[in-house]
N, C-alpha and C positions, 0 to 999 in steps of 0.2 A: 381540674380535670375531674371527671365524674367517677365515682364510688359507691358501690352499693354493699351495705351491712343488710344482714339477714339474720334476725332473732328468733330462737325458737329450738325446741327440743331435738337433739340428734338419734338416729333408731338403725339398727343392724335388722333388717328385714328379713323373715323367713316365707317366702309366700307357699301358700301348694293350692292344690285343686283337690276338691272332696269328692267323691261316687256317692254321697250321700248327706246326709245332716248328721249335726254333733249332738251327742247324747249322752245323757248319764249312764254308766256301769255298760256300755258296748264299745266295742271296734267301729271306727270309721273308715274305708278304705281310702289312701291317696292315690288318686290316679293322674297327678300332673305334680311334677316339682322340674320348674325352671334353671335348666342346669348353668344356667348364668346368673342366677340370682340365689344363688344359697351359699353364704348371707349374701344380700342385698343393700346398700347403704340407701336410708330412707331418712324422711321426715322432710319439713318444707325447707329447713337452710339448705340441705346437701341437693333438693330437687331444683331448686331455683339456681343455684351455685352452678350445677351443673348445665344448666338453659342459660345462664349468661356469659358463663368464661368463655374467652375469646371472641365474643362478639361486641364487646363495648369496652368500658371500663373495668377497674379490677371489683370481683366480688367476693365479700368476705364472709362467709357462715359463722355467727357469733352463737357458740354452744359450747358442751360441754360432754365429755368422753370419758372414760376409764385411761387405763395403762396397759391393756391386755392386748392379745393378738386381734379382738375383733376392734378395737378401739383404733391400733393401729393399721388396719384394713380400712376403716370409714376415715381417716385422715390421708391414707395413701391415696387413696381411688380421687379423691378432692384434689390433690396433689398433682396426679397426673393427667387430671382432668384441665388444668389450669386455673382452679383457685387460689384465693390466697388463704392459706390456712391457720394466718397468725390471731384469728378471735376465735379461734378451739381451745378451751381451755382442757388440762386434764386433770381429773381427780382421782386421790389413792383408792382406785378400787380393780381388781383384775377386770370386773365385768363392764359390759358397755350397756347403754339402754336399747332393749329388744323388743322386735314385736314379731310375735307369730300372726300372721295371715292367710286365716282359713276360710277360703274362697266354697260355699256350699252348692250343694246340687242345686237348690233353688235360685239362685243368683245374688243371697246375702253371703256377706264377709264376716265372720267371727275374729275381731282382733284382740290380741292377748298381750299387754303392753307392759314390760318391766323396766320403770322409769329408773331403777337402781339407786340415786341419789337421794330422793324422798327429801327435798327440799335443803338439800346441801350447797346448792350449786349458788354462788357470788360471782358477781362481777370482777373482773378481774381490772387493774390500772388500764392495762392494755387495751382489754376489752372496751371501758369507757372511751378511751383516745380515739378506739376504732370507729365506736359509734357517732362520737363528737363531730368527727372528719368527714363522715359519708353527707355525700352530696344527696343520695339515694337511701332510706331507710326502711325496711319492710318489717312490720310485728307479726309473728306467726304463733300457733298455740307452743308455750314454754314454761319455765317455771314462777307459778302467778304470783311469788311475791317479789319477782324483781320487775315486772311489767314497770310500774310506775318510776322505778329507778333508770329503766333502759327509756324511757319518753323524756325524763328529765333530764339524760345526757344527750339527745339530739340536738342538732344544731338545727335553731330554728327556721334556716332557709333552705333545709333538706327536703325534698318533697319524702311524702310518707304515704306508705302503701300499708294495708292490712290484709291480711290473709286470714278471714275467718273460720273457725272450726265450733260445731258444737260439744265445747268443753266448757261446762258450766263453774269448775274450779280454775281456770286460766280467765276465761273472759266472764266474769261478774257484771252484774246491769250497770254498777257503776264504772267499770273500765271500758265494759262497750259503748257507752254513754259519750264517755271521754274523749275515744278514742273514734267515732263516730263523726263527732264536731270537728276534729282536724286533721282526718285522713284527707290525702289528695284522690288516691284510687283504693276502692276496696272491693276486694274479690270475695265472693261466695258462691253458694248452690243455693236453689229453692229451701231447700228445708231450713239452712244458715241463714236467712234473709231476716229472719225474727229477731235476730241478735245486732242487726245494724238498727241504731237509734235515730236522730234529727241529724242529718247532714249538713255541712258548709253546702252553700250555693253553686259552687264550681266544683263540689266533689262528684268523683265519675264511679260507679259502681257497675261492675260487671258480674252477672248472675250467669251461673253456668245452670240448663235443665234439661241434662241428661238428653235423649233422642228428640227433646222439643228446642235444643240449640241455646241460646247465649244471648242475656239482651245487655245492652249497653245505656246506662241512664244519666243523664246528667241534666240538672236544672227541668226535670219533668219531663224532657223530651228523652224517649226511649226508642231504640234502634235493635234490629234484630239479626242473627247471624244463624243460618242453618249448619246444621253437623250431618255428617253421616256417618251412621254407627258401624263401630266394629264388633266384631262377637267375641270379643275378647275377654276373658275373665276375670285376669289380675288387672285393675283400673288405677290400683293405688298410684297417687304420684301425677297424675292426670292434670288435675286441677292447680297443682303447685308449678308442674312444668308451663302449664298455660300464663300464669302469673309471670313466671321466672321470664317466657319468651316476650310477654309484653313488656316488661321495666327494661329488657335488653333494648326492644325496638324504642323506647324513650330514651333510653339514656343513649343511643345512636342518632339520636335526632328525630325519629318520628313524632309527628304533633296529632295526626288522624287519629282517635280513640280505634276507631273499627280498624283501620289499617294496623296497629299495635295488636289487637286481639287476634285478628288472623294470622299475625305472626306467631303468638303464642298457642293458637289451636294446633297450626300448621306442626308446631314442635312438638305436642301432646300426640297428635295422629302418629308421627313419624315414631315416637316412643312407642306408642301403641302398638304399631305395624309391626315392630321389630319383636315387641313378646308373641304376638300371635302367630308370627313364622316359627316359635319354637313352641309354639302350644299343642298338647297331643289333643284330637277331636275327640 
């Protein structure tokens, strides 16, 4: 039976749309706050789990939360979506990792992230066992001191995915080189492509390029998919959802990379359309 484990940071996200730009010693008005997202569970493990759950084999987020109400909300939301939450470890803190996502008037997003645990995360025996049992393993941005241990725990026959993020603490040059060399599929955007080092001959690179579409590259052969941009301000999680849809498609037996990317793209677009419907012009 196929099983996906996704490692990385958890987050409780508080997204807002601003009527201007953030500046020191001034008030900036909020002109939109999604009533369905206050807070909203976030982080790559959650978005991928929501995309995969119920569509293929079990999906297990491997992450760390606290013991307070926000952490309970995180776990309950994934439980209700059909994800397997045995890989979520609880640390003794009333706080949960939290992000404030301020979408500014110029289209940029100011992200304020509170990781809470500051390096206290450890892999539990249960987490090690789940990583070792997974037939599909995805590495996303997470506690940097655990990346090598996670890779050491994986089943060598497991299909390995890497969701890249511009985070120099987590993805140091040596870690990027190591994962690039062994990953089966790498997901990145155009600004993150520089973190991808020499890859294996059969490694697939899925690169999102905003309104310029998506490229699918393997063995020097590049294919492109077009996208139709949506005027949605809050795009957080779209890339992770695309990756989750791709993995779900592969776990369900899809072997054509373009078809798998299209399934992920359709999932991401559906998520963004729901947000757009709630967005105040």
